[in-house]
Residue, then its C-alpha position, 0 to 999 in steps of 0.5 A: i527800112s529794117a536792113n536785115a540783108n545787103t541793102n541799097l538805097s538811091n535817090s530816096h527820101i526819108e522823113n519825120i522817122n524815128t529810125a530811118i535805117t536800122r543795119a543788122q549784123s554783117v548786113g552791107l549798106y549802100v546810099e545814094n542821092t538820098s535825103f533823110k529829115n526829121g528823127v531821132k536817129g538816122i542811120d542805126s549800126r549800133d553794136k553790128d559787126y562786119g558788113s561795110i556801110t557806104v553813104t554818099k551823095s546824101e543829107f541828114s538834116e534835124f536828128s535829136d540823137k545820132a545821124i549816122d550811129v556806128y557805136y560798137a560797129y567793131s569791124a565794119p567798115l564806114s566810108v561816107s563821101n559827099t554828104l551834108f550834116r546840118n542840124n543834128n545832135y551828134a552827126l557822125y558817132g563811133y567807137y571802138n570802130y576797127g574797120a576803115v573809116s574814111l570820111n572825105q568831103l563832107t559839110f558840117d553845118s549847125n551840129n551839135y558835134a559834128v564828127y565824134d569819136e569815144y575811143g579816139a583811133y581808126w577815123h580819119v577826115e580830110n577835105s570836109l568844112f565845119t561851119n557853125n558846130n558847137i564842137a567840130l571834132t572830137n577824138v578824131e585820130t587824123h584830119t587834113n585838109n579842112v576849113y573850119f568857120g564860127n565853131n564854139g569848140g573842136t577845130y584845128n589849124d594844123s598847117a603840117t596837115n593843111e587845115q585852115v580856120t577862116s573868119v569869112n563865111p563861106f557859104k552864101a544864103s538868098l530869099l526867094g519869095f515875098t512880093t518881088a517874086t514870080a511865077t508863070t506856069d505851063s502845062n509842064g510845070t511852074t517857074l519861080t523868079d526873083s532877080t535878086l538870086n545869084l545860082v549856078t545853072d542847075e545847082l538845084v537840081g533834085v532839091f525838094m522844095q516844100a509849102d512850109a514847115t509842116s507841110g507834106v507836100k514838096y516839089k522837086i527842082i527839075s532845073n534852075t538859072q541864075n535867078s530862076i527856079r523850075i519845078a515839075e508841077v503847076l502851082s496855082g496862082t501867078s505871083l508866090d504867096v507874099n507870106t512865104s519865103y523860100t530860102i535857098v543856101d548855096y552850100n557851095p563854097h564862095a570862089n574867093s573863099v579858103a575853102a574853095t581851094a584848101s583840099t588835097t586837089g586844090s578844088m572845093v572843100g566839103a560835099f558839093d565840088g559842082v560833080n558829086d552834089p548830094y540831094w538836099s533840101y532847104v528850109i521853107y520859112t513862113k513870113a505870115t502874121p509873126t507868132t506874139n503869143g504861144a507855140a509857133t507851127s512852123n518856120e518863121i522870119w522876123s523882120g522889122t518891129i516885132t511886139l510880142d504879146g505873152s511868151v513864145s516857144f518854137g518846137a524841137l521841128q520849128h526854126l526862127r530866122v531873125e534878119r539883121g536890125t530886127t527890133v523884137r519888143f515885150a509889151e507886157n511888164n512880165a518877167s516871166q515873159t520869154l522866147t524860147l527855142n528847142s531846136i537845135g540851130g533853132i534860132q538864126a541871128q548872125a546880124d552885122s555891126n552895122s544892123w543889130i538885132t534887138f530884144t528889149s521891152n516896149d517901154d523905152t521910158n523905163t529903163s528898170k531891170a526884169q520888164w520881161g524873161g529873157v530868150v531861152l536855148n534848148g537847142y545849139g545857139n550861135l548869135t552875132n551881133m545881138k543887143i539884149d536889154k531889160a530882162t530878167t535872165a538875158l540868154t538861159a543857154n541849156a544847150p551849148l552856147r558861140g555868142v560874138n558881139l553880145d551887148i547885154t545890159n540893165s538885166s538882172v542875169g546876164i547869162s545862165a549858163n547851163a551849158n558849155t559857153n564860149l563868149s568873145n568881143s561882147h559887153i555886158e553891162n549894169i547887171n546884177t550876175a553877169i554869168t552864172r556857171a552850172q555844174s560842170v561847165g565849161l566857160y570861156v571868155 
């Protein structure tokens, strides 16, 4: 949309767009219940003065530049509330914003920069939830009643303003799919049932479900129970494709999370309060035969033992989820064979101390180094409880990296830090060079 006059947008969906909305000088923009996905910029108000921008109950995800850009918007007031930002390079970006900037009840998950104010004045963030971002806040003048989990930097724990840093993930994630799920159809639609789900009644109403990462077909959820989801369309067959997993992340914090009680009202922190919840779409992962050589064409889940025949890459819009306890083996004795992730938050590999994720060669008897290339991160990575063994360069961080409980052994180089790197509770042994740091890169160990 090229908004050259006052524009009101609601209950809409904009996807795979270079720029979703451009706003002309002095134009008022109101956005409600709208999902923005996959693009370069979401709302572009760069160098546009006057007018006002209001965004509420919406979602911005997968923007390679900026989800909302109000750089040099001068006196244009900005109000953003009950909105979810995930997997963006910059979620909110501003500079010289003299107009009132109100950012309230927002959820920022897995962004490179969540809230970035280049000038450092006039911005206020409150009652918001920051999880797994590279940098949570940059130059934000005031921030109160926010909760932070798993961020690489830019987090604040200011008791005077009731801000909290928690070590407990406030979200819950569910998988709907594979052989455990069944589907029933009637003339009015399809109901998908999975006994392992634990949903709140109708919490997913308005969410778009898509068949796979590249499909243009989307199904809108019209209702849900604790363990079932209903869509209006009639899907063929009586069971879900066993190779497809519908992944649902419930962004409403757990009842026992500090995020549920830390706000000024004593209720939910973040975009979801049970009343003014945003429209949002969740990522679909395909569990068909994993890509073992070449470029992946959709989101994938890897579990069990995966053996790669050659280098594998995931593009700017593809994501890899590696389940707890998974072992990924590189079959060829090829020092240049790599796994490359090109999207922001492109790999979800957050295991626990009882079920580590392992990347290694396919030859357990050979203990020599450089039997395969390594894992290359070209988008922000947040890795926990991961073992990497016998690589040339175990981890190449071309984008910011946060590593917790990493065990890197028997490799030529442990970590090639070409972007800011935060490493904690980890172990690096029998390595020629544990960490190499590029020019101007920040390193915290």
